[in-house]
C-alpha positions in Angstrom: -17.6 -14.9 -0.3 -19.0 -11.5 0.6 -16.8 -8.9 2.0 -18.2 -7.0 5.0 -19.0 -3.3 4.6 -16.2 -0.9 5.5 -16.8 1.1 8.7 -17.5 4.8 8.3 -14.6 6.8 6.9 -12.8 3.7 5.7 -12.2 1.9 2.4 -12.0 -1.8 1.7 -8.7 -3.3 0.5 -8.9 -6.7 -1.0 -6.0 -9.1 -1.3 -5.7 -12.0 -3.8 -3.3 -14.9 -4.4 0.3 -14.0 -3.2 -1.0 -10.8 -1.6 -3.3 -12.9 0.7 -0.4 -15.3 1.5 1.9 -12.4 2.4 -0.5 -10.4 4.5 -2.4 -13.5 5.8 -5.6 -11.5 5.1 -8.3 -11.6 2.4 -9.3 -8.0 3.2 -8.9 -5.1 5.6 -10.3 -1.7 6.1 -8.1 1.4 6.0 -8.9 5.0 6.9 -10.1 7.3 4.1 -9.5 9.6 2.4 -6.0 8.4 1.3 -4.1 9.6 -1.7 -3.5 6.7 -4.0 0.2 7.7 -4.2 0.5 6.9 -0.5 -1.1 3.5 -0.5 2.1 1.5 -1.4 4.1 3.2 1.3 1.4 2.6 3.9 1.3 -1.1 2.9 5.1 -1.4 3.0 5.1 0.0 6.6 2.4 -2.5 7.7 4.0 -5.5 5.8 7.8 -5.0 5.3 8.9 -6.5 2.0 5.4 -6.4 0.5 6.2 -3.8 -2.1 9.1 -5.7 -3.6 7.6 -9.2 -3.3 4.0 -8.4 -4.3 3.1 -4.9 -5.2 5.7 -4.3 -7.9 4.3 -7.1 -10.0 0.7 -6.6 -9.2 -2.2 -4.8 -10.8 -4.4 -2.5 -8.7 -8.1 -1.9 -9.1 -10.3 0.8 -7.6 -14.0 0.2 -7.7 -13.5 -2.6 -10.3 -11.4 -0.4 -12.6 -7.7 -0.9 -13.2 -5.6 2.1 -12.0 -2.0 3.0 -12.6 -0.5 4.0 -9.3 2.1 6.2 -10.9 -0.5 7.9 -13.2 -2.8 8.3 -10.2 -0.2 10.3 -8.4 0.2 12.8 -11.2 -1.6 16.1 -11.3 -2.1 18.6 -8.6 -4.0 16.4 -6.2 -3.8 13.0 -7.9 -6.3 10.2 -7.3 -7.7 9.9 -3.8 -9.3 6.8 -2.3 -12.5 7.8 -0.7 -14.6 6.2 2.1 -16.6 3.3 0.8 -14.2 2.7 -2.2 -13.0 -0.9 -2.9 -9.4 -1.3 -3.8 -7.9 -4.7 -4.8 -4.3 -5.9 -5.1 -4.2 -8.4 -7.9 -1.0 -10.3 -8.3 -0.1 -11.8 -11.7 -1.8 -15.1 -12.5 -0.3 -17.9 -14.5 -2.3 -20.7 -16.2 -1.2 -23.8 -17.8 
């Protein structure tokens, strides 16, 4: 599956597993720039309960690199998601 290109001044947010089930989306486009520290709050506003049920146990990648949301918020400006970036919410996976 190929994800469509984000419109100008937006980034792509990909959802997997329980994140897809919760949002009923595989991806969406959000306005950029957006400080990484504000992403979870924005998603919680859009999808009440998402933070506790999905985000707290999920990993987050930005342009295919894992990021720590708390670490990304540190520093004077912190990490900022830019237009054209790809961010993914990756819930834990179990295998058996």
